[in-house]
C-alpha positions as CSV (number, residue, x, y, z in Angstrom):
1,X,-0.1,0.1,0.1
2,X,1.5,3.6,-1.0
3,X,1.7,6.5,1.4
4,X,-1.3,8.3,-0.8
5,X,-3.6,5.1,-0.2
6,X,-2.7,4.9,3.5
7,X,-3.4,8.8,4.0
8,X,-6.7,7.9,2.0
9,X,-7.9,5.2,4.1
10,X,-6.9,7.3,7.3
11,X,-9.1,10.0,6.3
12,X,-12.1,7.5,5.7
13,X,-11.8,6.4,9.0
14,X,-11.7,9.8,10.5
15,X,-14.9,10.7,8.3
16,X,-16.6,7.6,8.6
17,X,-19.2,9.3,11.3
18,X,-19.7,12.2,8.5
19,X,-20.1,9.8,5.9
20,X,-22.5,7.5,8.1
21,X,-24.7,10.7,8.5
22,X,-24.9,11.8,5.0
23,X,-25.8,7.9,3.8
24,X,-29.1,8.2,5.5
25,X,-31.8,9.3,2.7
26,X,-34.0,11.3,5.3
27,X,-30.9,13.0,6.4
28,X,-30.3,13.9,3.1
29,X,-33.8,15.6,2.7
30,X,-33.3,17.6,5.8
31,X,-29.6,19.0,4.4
32,X,-31.5,19.6,1.0
33,X,-34.3,21.5,3.1
34,X,-32.2,23.5,5.4
35,X,-30.1,24.4,2.0
36,X,-33.3,26.0,0.7
37,X,-33.6,28.3,3.8
38,X,-30.0,29.0,4.2
39,X,-31.2,32.8,5.6
40,X,-34.1,31.8,7.9
41,X,-33.1,28.1,8.9
42,X,-35.9,25.9,10.1
43,X,-37.8,24.7,13.1
44,X,-38.3,21.2,13.9
45,X,-42.2,21.6,13.3
46,X,-41.1,23.3,9.8
47,X,-39.1,20.5,9.1
48,X,-41.8,17.8,10.3
49,X,-44.3,19.7,8.0
50,X,-41.9,19.4,4.7
51,X,-41.4,15.3,5.6
52,X,-43.2,12.3,6.1
53,X,-41.7,11.6,9.3
54,X,-42.7,12.1,13.0
55,X,-41.3,14.9,15.1
56,X,-39.4,12.6,17.2
57,X,-37.7,11.1,14.0
58,X,-36.8,14.6,12.5
59,X,-35.6,15.3,15.9
60,X,-33.2,12.2,15.7
61,X,-32.0,12.9,12.5
62,X,-31.3,16.4,13.3
63,X,-29.1,15.3,16.7
64,X,-27.0,13.0,14.3
65,X,-26.5,15.9,11.9
66,X,-25.5,18.1,15.0
67,X,-23.1,15.3,16.1
68,X,-21.2,15.7,12.8
69,X,-21.3,19.6,12.7
70,X,-23.4,19.4,9.6
71,X,-26.1,21.1,11.2
72,X,-26.2,23.8,14.1
73,X,-29.1,25.3,16.1
74,X,-29.6,28.4,17.9
75,X,-32.3,29.2,20.6
76,X,-35.3,31.7,19.7
77,X,-37.5,32.0,22.2
78,X,-38.4,28.4,23.0
79,X,-37.6,27.2,19.7
80,X,-34.5,26.0,18.1
81,X,-33.8,27.2,14.8
82,X,-31.5,24.8,12.9
83,X,-29.4,25.9,9.9
84,X,-26.4,24.0,7.9
85,X,-23.1,24.5,9.0
86,X,-21.3,22.8,6.3
87,X,-18.0,24.5,5.9
88,X,-15.9,22.1,8.0
89,X,-17.7,19.4,6.7
90,X,-17.3,20.1,3.1
91,X,-13.4,20.8,3.8
92,X,-13.1,17.4,5.2
93,X,-14.9,15.7,2.4
94,X,-12.8,17.8,-0.1
95,X,-9.4,16.5,1.3
96,X,-10.8,12.7,1.2
97,X,-11.5,13.2,-2.5
98,X,-8.2,14.6,-3.0
99,X,-6.7,11.8,-1.1
100,X,-8.5,9.2,-3.1
101,X,-7.5,10.9,-6.5
102,X,-4.0,11.0,-5.4
103,X,-3.9,7.2,-4.4
104,X,-5.8,6.5,-7.9
105,X,-2.9,8.4,-9.7
106,X,-0.2,6.0,-8.0
107,X,-1.9,2.8,-9.1
108,X,-1.9,4.6,-12.7
109,X,1.6,5.0,-12.4
């Protein structure tokens, strides 16, 4: 195994929680919904109204997305407003993709 392949494998291991969070279709839908409300964010009630899921299920998915820092929240009175916080996650995924490309170049050479 080359150094670039080892690096790609290490990045996969480091990013496994993010990749698992992104693998669920309901969480993907939540990300898309929040992406369409970048300026205002959304409450759990608003997200639930757009999806065919219960409020506890939406809250569970939001918790997972918050744990991997794809989603953040802020208080507005009694409600939490959820929004995307993808910058760090995108950088991690871009680094993973670049590492995979480098390891593929090693194979071609």
